[in-house]
Structures are given as structure tokens and as C-alpha cells.
N, C-alpha and C positions, 0 to 999 in steps of 0.2 A: 469291649462289649461281647466279643465272641467267647472270651474266657468266663464272663459272667454267666453265659448260657451253660457252660460246662459245670460251673459251681451250682447253679440252680438245679440242673439235671441230676446232680449227685446227692442232693438233699432228700431225705426221707419224707419231709413235710411238704414237698413240692410235687405236684402232678406234672411231670415232664411232658405229658401229652397236651398240656394246656398253657404253653408259654407263648406270649404275644410280645410284640414290640410296638411302642407308642412314643411319639415325640412331636414337639412343637419347634418350629424354626430350624436351627441347626440340629436339634434333636429329631426333627422330622427326617432330615437327611440321614442321620445315624440310624433311624428306625428302618428306612428302606434299604440302606446298605447292609445292615445286619441281617435282615430277612432275606435279602438276595444271596448272601454268602453262607447262611446257616439254615439248613433244612429243618432243624428242630423247632424253628419259629413257626408256629401254627397259624398265626394271624398277624398282619401288619397294618398299623394305622399311622398315617402321617398327617400333620397339620401344618400348612403354611410354609412349604419349602420343597415342592415338587415341581420342577419345570425342565424343559429341554435346555440343555446347556447352550446350544446354538441360539435359541431365542433369547436367553439371558445375555449373551454377547451382543446380539442385534439391538437389544433394548438398553445397552450400556449399563447393565445392572451388576457388573462385577464388583464395583466399589461398595456395594451393600453387604458383601460377604467377606468374612475374614479369610486369612491364608489357609486355615484349617479346612476350608470348604473344597479346596482344589486338590486333585490328584495329578501329578505331573504326567503329561503325555496321554491322559485318559481319552481325550477327544480324537486321538489318532486311531482308537480301537473301538470305542463304545459310545453310545448315546445314553441319555437318561432312560429312555424307553427300553434299550437293550438290558440295562442293569435291572430295571424293575420287572422285566419279563422273566427273570430268574426266580421271582417269587411265585409265579404261576405254577400250579393251579391253586395255590393256597389263597385264602381270602385276604383282600387288600382294599382298604378304604383310605382315600385321600380327600382331605378337606382343605379348601383354599378360599382366600378372599379375592374377589375380582378386582379390588382396589389395592392389592398388595404389590408394591413396586419391586419386591424381591422375587416375585413369582409372576412373570409376564403371562398374560392370558394365552398368547400364541403358543407359548411353551407348554402350557397345560393342555391345549388342544392337541398338540403333537403327541404328547405322552398318552393322553386319553385314547386317541385314535389307535395308536400302536397297541396299547394294552387291551383294548376292546377286541382287536383282531387275535391277539395271543390267547386271551381267555376263551373266546369263542371257538378257536381252533382246538382247544383242549376240552371243549364241551362243558365249560363252567362259566358262561358269561356273567352270571349273577355274582360271582366272587370278586370281580373288579368293580369298584364303585368310586366315582369322583363326584363330590358335592361341592358346589361353589356358592359362596355367600357374598352379599353386598357389603363387604367389610375390607379392612386392610390386613396388616400382618399381626394377627392375634386371634386367640380363641374366643368364641362367643358362647353364650348359654345354649344356643341352638346346636352348635358344633358338639358341645359336651353331651347333649342328648343323643346325637347321632353316634358318637363314639360308644356310649353305653349300650345303645341298641345293637350296634354291630358286634360288639364283644359278646353280648348275650346270645345273639344269633349264631355266631361262629365258634365261640370258645366254650 
């Protein structure tokens, strides 16, 4: 994914100042990891896979994710909030289903609280947004509308 940003940025037909990352489920995790690691990403949007790792453990939610979801020894050094804080001050929208077993609400609450503090401290609280929907693990029409609105606003 990081090399894809290199490739896109090298193309004459791509405006490198307008690159965003967007994903659903494991793609969501990829979206926020790439945005955290690559400052050329201007906007991050993730759907249905942002939660605090400790909350996921407490909810016995590990079995719902594949081996590719885990980074060895990560929890010895970072939280999901820490990783996502690297995206700030760039705009970041996270959409989640409150009935999503893969995204425990307590984990959303922790990440949201942390990122609200981070974005407020950087003077851009409006650039972090979490939207929750009464649904499970999947995109809805309302989520799609929100994604397009956010992209139009920030990109």
C-alpha cells in the first residue's frame, strides 16, 4: 500500500495533493495503518474495523479476525488510539456499526476519546469524526452518503 502511494504520486495524471485512503473491514484497518504511516495521505476514511485492541481482547473478538490483522508484540508498545493519532491533524472519518461483533463499542469509545483529545490539542477537532450506525459489519447507504460528503469537504 505504501508503494502504491509512491506510484500514484509519480503519475502525471494524479493530483498527489488529493490522495485519500478508504477501506471496509480489513480494508478499514489497512486504511488507517497506511494513513498513519504515510503523510502524503490527505484524508483517511475507515468503515467497520476501528477498535481498541484491548477492548477486542476483552470481548473475545480475536477469532473474528484473520492472522493478517495482528502485528507481533504491537500491544507492548502501541494502542489503536496511538496509531491513529499519527494521522492527525489530517481529516479522518470512521464509520462503525454498533452491532458489529468485530468492533466492540467500548473499543470505539476509547479510540474516539483519545482522538478527540489529540485533534483538539492540535486545534482541529472537526477533522476527527466517528459516526455510529444501528447496523452490523457492513456498509449501509447512509454510510456511503457520509463518505462522499466527507471526501467532498476535505479532498
